[in-house]
C-alpha positions in Angstrom: -125.8 154.9 23.6 -123.2 156.7 25.6 -124.1 160.1 27.0 -122.2 163.3 26.0 -120.8 163.6 29.5 -118.7 160.5 28.9 -114.9 161.1 28.6 -113.5 161.0 25.1 -110.4 158.8 25.6 -109.3 159.2 22.0 -108.7 162.9 22.4 -107.2 162.9 25.8 -103.9 164.7 26.3 -101.2 163.8 28.9 -98.8 166.0 30.6 -95.0 166.1 29.8 -93.2 162.9 30.5 -91.3 163.2 33.7 -87.5 163.5 33.2 -85.6 160.4 34.1 -83.5 160.9 37.2 -79.8 160.2 36.7 -78.6 157.6 39.1 -75.3 157.8 40.8 -74.0 154.9 38.7 -75.0 156.7 35.5 -73.5 159.9 36.7 -70.2 158.2 37.6 -70.0 156.5 34.1 -70.8 159.9 32.4 -68.1 161.7 34.3 -65.7 158.9 33.6 -66.3 159.1 29.8 -66.0 162.9 29.9 -62.7 162.6 31.8 -61.3 160.1 29.4 -62.2 162.4 26.5 -60.6 165.4 28.1 -57.5 163.5 29.3 -56.8 161.7 26.1 -53.5 162.9 24.6 -54.0 164.0 21.0 -51.8 162.6 18.3 -49.5 164.7 16.2 -51.8 164.5 13.2 -54.8 165.7 15.2 -52.7 168.6 16.7 -51.5 169.6 13.2 -55.1 169.5 11.9 -56.3 171.7 14.7 -53.4 174.1 14.1 -54.2 174.2 10.4 -57.9 174.9 11.0 -57.0 177.7 13.5 -54.6 179.3 11.1 -57.1 179.2 8.2 -59.8 180.7 10.4 -57.4 183.5 11.5 -56.3 184.2 7.9 -59.9 184.3 6.7 -60.8 187.2 9.0 -60.1 190.7 7.8 -57.8 192.8 10.0 -59.3 196.0 8.7 -62.8 195.4 10.0 -64.2 194.7 13.4 -63.4 195.9 16.9 -59.8 194.8 16.7 -59.1 197.1 13.7 -59.9 200.1 15.9 -57.3 199.0 18.5 -54.6 198.1 16.0 -51.6 200.5 16.2 -50.4 199.3 12.8 -53.6 200.4 11.1 -53.4 203.7 13.0 -49.9 204.4 11.6 -51.0 203.3 8.1 -54.0 205.7 8.3 -51.7 208.6 9.2 -49.7 207.7 6.1 -52.8 208.0 3.9 -54.1 204.4 3.9 -57.9 204.4 3.6 -58.5 200.8 3.0 -58.6 198.6 -0.1 -55.5 197.6 -2.0 -51.9 198.4 -0.9 -49.7 200.3 -3.1 -49.8 203.5 -5.1 -52.6 204.1 -7.5 -50.0 205.2 -10.1 -48.7 201.6 -10.3 -50.2 199.0 -12.5 -53.1 197.0 -11.2 -51.0 193.8 -11.0 -48.5 195.6 -8.8 -51.0 196.4 -6.1 -51.9 193.9 -3.4 -55.6 193.2 -2.9 -55.0 190.2 -0.7 -52.6 189.9 2.2 -49.5 187.8 1.6 -50.3 184.4 2.9 -47.6 182.7 5.0 -46.0 179.5 3.7 -45.8 177.0 6.5 -43.0 174.4 6.6 -44.2 170.9 7.4 -40.7 169.6 8.1 -37.6 170.6 10.1 -35.4 171.3 7.1 -33.5 174.6 6.6 -34.9 177.5 4.7 -32.8 176.9 1.6 -33.4 173.2 1.6 -36.3 173.4 -0.8 -34.3 175.3 -3.4 -31.5 172.7 -3.0 -34.0 170.0 -3.6 -35.4 171.7 -6.7 -31.8 172.1 -8.0 -31.1 168.4 -7.5 -34.4 167.4 -9.2 -33.6 169.7 -12.1 -30.1 168.2 -12.4 -31.6 164.7 -12.3 -34.1 165.6 -15.0 -31.3 167.0 -17.2 -29.1 163.9 -16.7 -32.1 161.7 -17.6 -32.6 163.7 -20.8 -29.0 163.3 -21.7 -29.2 159.5 -21.2 -32.1 159.4 -23.5 -30.3 161.4 -26.1 -27.3 159.0 -26.1 -26.5 157.2 -29.3 -28.9 154.4 -30.0 -26.1 152.3 -31.4 -24.1 152.3 -28.2 -25.7 149.2 -26.9 -25.2 147.3 -30.2 -21.6 148.4 -30.3 -21.0 147.1 -26.7 -22.7 143.8 -27.4 -20.8 143.4 -30.6 -17.5 144.2 -28.8 -18.2 141.6 -26.1 -18.9 138.9 -28.7 -15.7 139.7 -30.5 -13.7 139.5 -27.3 -15.3 136.1 -26.5 -14.5 134.8 -30.0 -10.9 136.0 -29.7 -10.5 134.3 -26.4 -11.7 131.0 -27.9 -9.2 131.4 -30.8 -6.4 132.2 -28.3 -7.1 128.9 -26.5 -7.2 127.0 -29.8 -3.9 128.6 -30.9 -2.3 127.7 -27.6 -3.3 124.1 -28.0 -1.7 124.0 -31.5 1.5 125.6 -30.2 1.7 123.0 -27.4 1.1 120.1 -29.8 3.6 121.2 -32.3 6.3 122.1 -29.8 5.9 118.8 -28.0 6.2 117.0 -31.3 9.4 118.8 -32.1 10.7 118.3 -28.6 10.0 114.5 -28.7 11.6 114.2 -32.1 8.4 113.0 -33.9 7.6 115.0 -37.0 4.2 115.4 -38.5 3.8 113.1 -41.4 2.2 115.1 -44.3 0.6 118.5 -44.2 -3.1 118.9 -44.0 -6.0 120.0 -41.8 -5.5 119.8 -38.1 -8.8 118.0 -37.8 -7.6 115.3 -40.1 -4.5 114.4 -38.1 -4.9 111.2 -36.1 -5.3 111.9 -32.4 -2.2 111.2 -30.4 -2.1 109.6 -27.0 -3.5 111.3 -24.0 -1.3 114.2 -23.2 0.4 113.8 -19.8 1.2 116.7 -17.4 4.4 118.5 -18.2 7.3 118.2 -15.8 9.3 120.9 -17.5 9.9 124.2 -15.7 7.3 126.7 -16.7 9.8 129.4 -17.6 11.3 127.0 -20.2 8.0 127.0 -22.1 7.4 129.9 -24.5 5.3 132.6 -22.9 2.7 132.6 -25.7 1.3 129.2 -24.5 2.8 129.0 -21.0 -0.5 130.1 -19.5 -2.2 127.0 -20.8 0.2 124.7 -19.0 0.1 126.8 -15.8 -3.7 126.7 -15.6 -3.6 122.9 -16.3 -1.0 122.3 -13.6 -2.9 124.5 -11.0 -6.1 122.6 -11.8 -4.5 119.3 -11.4 -2.8 120.3 -8.1 -6.1 121.5 -6.7 -7.8 118.2 -7.8 -5.1 116.1 -6.2 -5.3 118.1 -3.0 -9.1 117.6 -2.8 -8.6 113.9 -3.5 -5.9 113.5 -0.8 -8.1 115.3 1.7 -11.0 113.1 0.9 -8.9 110.0 1.2 -7.5 111.0 4.6 -10.8 112.1 6.0 -12.6 108.8 5.3 -12.1 105.6 7.3 -10.2 103.1 5.3 -10.4 99.3 5.9 -7.2 97.3 5.8 -6.5 95.8 2.4 -5.0 92.5 1.5 -1.6 92.7 -0.2 -0.4 89.7 -2.3 3.3 89.4 -2.6 3.1 87.3 -5.8 1.0 89.9 -7.6 3.0 91.5 -10.5 2.6 94.9 -12.1 0.1 93.7 -14.7 -2.1 92.2 -12.0 -1.9 95.4 -10.0 -2.8 97.5 -13.0 -5.7 95.2 -13.8 -7.0 95.3 -10.2 -6.5 99.1 -10.0 -4.0 98.9 -7.2 -1.4 101.0 -8.8 -0.6 104.4 -7.3 0.3 107.2 -9.7 2.7 109.7 -8.2 2.1 113.3 -9.2 5.2 115.5 -9.4 4.6 119.2 -9.1 6.2 121.6 -11.5 9.2 123.1 -9.9 8.3 126.8 -10.4 4.5 126.6 -10.2 4.3 128.8 -7.1 6.9 131.3 -8.3 5.9 134.6 -9.8 6.1 135.0 -13.5 6.1 138.7 -14.5 6.6 137.8 -18.2 3.4 135.7 -18.2 1.5 138.4 -16.3 2.5 141.0 -18.8 1.4 138.7 -21.7 -2.0 138.0 -20.0 -2.5 141.7 -19.5 -2.7 142.2 -23.2 -5.9 142.4 -25.1 -7.3 139.2 -26.6 -6.6 140.3 -30.2 -3.0 141.2 -29.3 -2.3 137.8 -27.7 -3.9 136.1 -30.7 -1.7 138.1 -33.0 1.5 137.0 -31.2 0.4 133.4 -31.2 -0.2 133.4 -34.9 3.2 135.1 -35.5 4.9 132.4 -33.3 3.3 129.6 -35.2 4.4 131.1 -38.5 7.9 131.8 -37.3 8.7 128.5 -35.5 6.6 125.9 -37.4 5.7 127.5 -40.8 2.1 127.0 -39.7 -0.8 129.3 -40.6 -3.4 129.3 -37.9 -6.0 130.6 -40.4 -5.2 128.1 -43.2 -4.8 125.2 -40.7 -1.9 124.1 -42.8 1.8 123.6 -42.2 3.9 124.8 -45.1 7.2 123.1 -46.1 9.3 126.3 -45.9 9.3 129.7 -44.3 8.2 131.4 -47.5 4.7 129.9 -46.9 3.8 130.3 -50.5 0.0 130.3 -51.1 -0.9 131.8 -47.7 -3.1 134.9 -48.2 -1.8 136.9 -45.3 -1.4 137.3 -41.5 -4.9 138.2 -40.4 -8.2 136.5 -40.5 -9.6 139.1 -42.8 -7.0 138.1 -45.4 -8.4 134.6 -45.5 -12.0 135.6 -46.1 
């Protein structure tokens, strides 16, 4: 058994742990880190945050208390005028007219002028008013516009169909072939493929002159592209048989069709431009009147009458034929 004089190692206490001595390398690294922190250039956001914190701290302090209040010349002048602290303003005024808190400054975050905010508010208010006006527009405006576009498209298709009828009937009259019988246009036997006109454009009535002009211009552009393609490609020499007649050439596809341009295709046509500038319904009305006057033909009835009285035709417009 151990004696009482033995040391109790469980209850032994040790002295303070000796402080670690900073080496030169550690000191150099510490000074380097501190220097980097002090020398780092703060960003604009950090500077603005520090400025905002300093401003709030200054505004939170009362200028009427503390050691600075005793040295303030402004407070000394206000005390001579009767100010004893508290709210500013006469006691005779209403409570809402007295200032219990100092007027806080409104800091500008941008570089705009003083009146820029009011101008922006005015623009926003005008934009809101215009948006309300657009909402208050007639709900049927969109439907009316769509209906108008559909009517114009339908009139344009009818104008094209009326031009085709005018061309067919004028060509039949010009060639001396009369239409045998009167009936629906769809029931007439199809004629031969219509060739390009070689007549001067100004000799064609203006109501369907635009149809021929567009056709001639399209054919001219097509022929120019074809000729350009033929000249740009390498062509092999072909065999020519002197004993080959026209039928053999036609059968072999060796015939060359010459295309003659209309004389006045490139000339200006003010009369046609004026006609094309009209609305679609006005052009259709003139085409219908031309067919009735020149050929006793009603575009709506699809019928050619024997005389100019056109007995049995309900009227001039499409509504009359409903």
